[in-house]
N, C-alpha and C positions, 0 to 999 in steps of 0.2 A: 247386589253385585255392582250396581252402577256407582256405588260409593267406594269400591275397592280401588286402591292405588294402582295395582297392576293393570286393572281394566282401563282406568283413565290414561295411564301411560301408553298402553297399546293403541287406544284410540288416537292419542296425540301423534304417535309415530306414523300411524296409517294416514292421518290427515297431512302430515309433513311430506310423506312420500307422494301423495296425490298432488300436492302443491308443486313439488319439484317436477313431477311428470308433466303437469300442466304447463309449467314454464318452459320445459324442454320442447314441448310440442309447438310452442309459439315463439321459438327462439329468434325468428326473423324480426319480431318486434323489439327484442332486447339486444340484437346484434350490434346496432349502432352504439348502445350504451357500453357494451363490452369492448368495442374498438376504442372508444374514448378513454375508458378506464385503463385499457392496455397501453395506450399512448402515454398516459401520465404516470404509470406504475413505476417505471425505472427512475425517472427524476424524483418522484416522491419518495421512493425507497432510499435512493442515494442521499437526498436532502435530509431525510430522517436520521440516517446513520451519521452523517456529518454533524447534525444537530446534537445528537446524544454524545458524540465524541467531544464536542467543544462546549457542551452545556456546563460542565464544571468550571471552565475558564470564564464563561459569561457570569456565572453565579459569583465567582471570586471577584471579578471586576466590579460588579454592581453592588454586592453586599459588603465586601471588605474594603474595596478601594473607592466606593461611592461614585462609580462611573454612571452617567445617564445611559439610557437604552441605546441611543444612536452612537454614543461613544464606545460602548462595549462591542457593538456590531462592527464598527470601523476597526477597532483594535483586533478583533478576531480575524477579520478579513485580511488585515495586514500580516498577522502571524501566519495564517495559511499561505498567503502569497510568498512570504519569506521562506517557509518550509518547501513549497513547490520550487521556488527559484534555487534553493540550496540543493534539492534533489536533482534538478535538471543540470545544474552546474557541476556537481561532484559525481553523481551516480550515472547520469545518462551516457557520457562518453564511454565509460567502462562497460555499461550494460549493452550499448549499441555494438561495441566490439565483440562481446560474447555472443550476441544474437547473430551477427554476421558470420562469426566463426562456426556457430552451430549449423546455420543454413548450409554453409559450404561443406561441412563434414557429415551431413545427413546420409548421403549415399554410402560413405565409408562406414558409418555407424551401423547401418542396416546390413551391410556385407559382413561386418565383424560379428554381429549378432547371429546371422544365418550360419556362419562358419562354426561358431561355438555350439549352436543348437545341433548342427549336423554331427559334430564331434561327439556330443553327449549321446545322440541317438545311435551312433555306430558302436560306441564302447559301453553302453549301459549294461550289457550282459556281464562285463568284467567287474562291475561294481558290486558291493555287498547287497544282499537281498533287500534290506531295509531301504538303502539308497535307491535301488532300482524301483521298488514299489513307490517311493516318494516321487521319483521322476515320472513314472507312469501316471500317477494321480495328478501331478502338476500338468502334464501334457494333456490329460483328458479334460481338465478344467481350463486350460489355457485359452481356448476359443471363447468360452463364456467371459473370462476375465478381459480378453481383448475387446470383445463386443461392448461390455460395460464401460471399459476405460475409454474406448473410442467415442461412445455416445456421450459420456461425461465431458470429454474434451471438446467435442463439437458443440454441446450445449453451453459449455463455459465460454468458448470463443464467440458463439452467437450472442450470448448475453453481453459480452464485452463490446461487440460491434454495435449492438442496439443501444447500449449505454453511451457509447461514443457519439452516435448519431443524435441522441437526445441530451448531450452534454450541456448544451446551451440553456436548457430549462432547469438544470439542477441548481444554479445559483439563485434563481428566482424563488424556488420552493424553500431553499435553505435560508435565505434572508428573511422571508416571511415567517418561517418557523422561529428564527431568532427574535423577530420583532413581536409576534403575536401569539407565541406558544401558550402564554398564560391565559389567553382569552378563550381557548377551545373548550376546556372542561367546564368553566362557568356557563357557557352557552348551552352545553348539553344538560347538566344537572339543574340549570335554571328553569327548564321546562317543567320540572316537578316541584313538589312542595312537601313540607312536613318531614316525616321520617324517611319517606321514599327519596326525597332530595338528598338527605344525608347519606343514605345507602348508596345511591348512584355516585355521589361525590367520592366516597371511600373506595368504591369499586374502580372508578377511573384512576384514582391515585395509586391503587395497587397495580393496575395494568401498566401505568406509567413507570412505576418502580421496577417492575419485572423487565420491561423493554429497556429501560436505562441500564439496569444491572447486566442484562445479557449483552447488549451492544458494547458497552464500555469494557466489560470483563473479557469478552471474546476477542476484541481488538487488542487488548493488552496481552492476553495469553498468546495470541498469534504473533505479535511483535517479539515477545520473549523467546518463543520457540524458534522463530525464523532467525533471530540473532544467534542463538545457541547453535543452530545448524550451520550457519555461515561460519562461525568460529571453527567448528569441527571440520567442515569441508575444506576450509582454508588450510588447516593444519595438515590434512592428508593430501593436499594438492589436487583436489577434485576439479575437473574442468567445469566451467559454467557455474561456479559456486554461487555467484550473486544472482544469476538468472534462476537457478533452482530454488534459492531461498526466497526470492520474491514470489515465485509460484507457490512455495510452501506457506508463505504468509497468508495468501488468499485461501488456499485449501484448508489451512488449520482453523479457519472460521467455522468449518463443518465439524462438530464434535465427534470424537472417536474415529470416524472414517477418514477425515481429512488428513491427519498425519501420515496414514499409511498410503493414501493416494499420492502424497508428496514424496514418499519414499521410493515409489516405483521408478520414476525417471532417473533419480540419483543412483539407484542400484544398477540400472542397465548401463548408464554411462560409466560407472565405476567398473562394471563387469567387462565392458569393452576395452577399457584401458588396461586393467590388471585385476585378476580375480581377487588378489589380496586387498586391493582398494575397495572392491565391492564388499568384502568382508568387513572392512573398516566402516563403510557406509552403514552396514547392518548394526555394528556396535554403536555408532553415533546415534542412529535412530532409536535404538533400544534405550540408550542412556538418556537421551532427550525426552523420550516418552515417559520414562520412569521419573525423571525430574518433574515433568508436567503433571503426572498422575498423583505424585506424593507431595509436591510442594507448591507448584505454580497454580494449577486449577483450584485446589482446595482453599488456598489463601486469597486468590484473586476473585474467583466466582462466588466463593462462600456458599450460601444457600439461597442465592437470588432466584434460582429456578425451582429448586426443591423437586427435581424430576429424577427418578431412578435411572441408572445407566442403561438397563435393559429396555426401559421405555423409550429412552433417547434413540437407541439403535433401531427399535421397531418403527418409531416415527420417521426416522431418516429414510429407512428402506421403503416404507409405504409412500412417503411424500415424493421420493425419487421416482418411483414407478408411476405416480400420478402426474407429476409436474416437472420431471427432469431435474436439471441443476437448480432451478429456482425453488423447486419443492425441497430439495436437499438443504438448501441454504436457509429457507424460511420455515421449514417444518417444525423445528424445535421451539422457536419463539412463539409461533402461532399456537402450538399445543400448550405452551406455558400460559399464554393469555387466556385460552379457552378454559384451562384448568382453574385459573384465578377467578374467572367469571362464574363458572359452575360452583366453586366452593362458596363464593359470595352469595349466590342465589340460594344454595342449600342453607347457609347460616341465616339468611334472611327469613326463609320459610320456617326454620326452627325457632327463630325469635318470635315470629308471628304466632306460632302454635303455643309457645310458652305464655304469651300475652292472653291468648284465647282461654287457656286453662285457668289463668289467674282470675279472669272475668267470671268464669263459671263457678 
């Protein structure tokens, strides 16, 4: 029985649970480490995202145009500075105007929403049975939706504030990644030797490919969807179109759930202005999501993650309950990395067993 795989797996799981329990009981010893890791998490994450976004440009400059490493770094920083300057010069005044207008109109927006809700409640008996049932079901779940949305918005704003406070550290992490990113993997697999060294090297390359494909693909998908939404919102004359589309750009980084979270504020603003405009917001969202599902995501993301949509939704919901907005944002790439590592370990074990059978 001791040689049975299920028995060994069970013992391993029990040992892992005991180790976790032991660490939790002496958390005061590891709390300083957690604080340090938490302090560098945001700038490290932001620096990593910036690195993967600009990594193709660095590769182009160094391999095609023969730039030295310091030259490519200076060129990338110049391009980023130019993009930021253009955004501040062209977009900031218009965006500031929309934010100011939104803040001024918040009391009026809430009053309008309250009036429309009261109207529906008073006249719902006059609606068809199916419409009345849909309204009752919506009202029954409205509190849960409001709680989830409020928690999501609070976590999102909190993450932005913490990121702004640590903004000064992001350039340091980013520049060091541009400068020394090729040295990380050799230092890891250099510890090993022989076939194990090659296996660790291939696994790290696969993990790097997954992260690169996810970050670059998700950023491009988000930019395309936000642009399409801005065009649609501008055509129907929706208020705060630019502000809503910038919000949609960040929310669309969350697969599947993000576009619908971005839809809610646009729908309510359209509903307050004119029910017909809210209907057009629904049409635009449906069209954009169909374009995303059938053309954008399949061609941009390809099979970089190779994760089933149902698995993605499950991971997002579980990660959101565990770690809030950060969990929603990072759940899918973390799962994809774990999947790559597990598959690599499985293939490695299968290869070792095949060698063992050949020796016998």
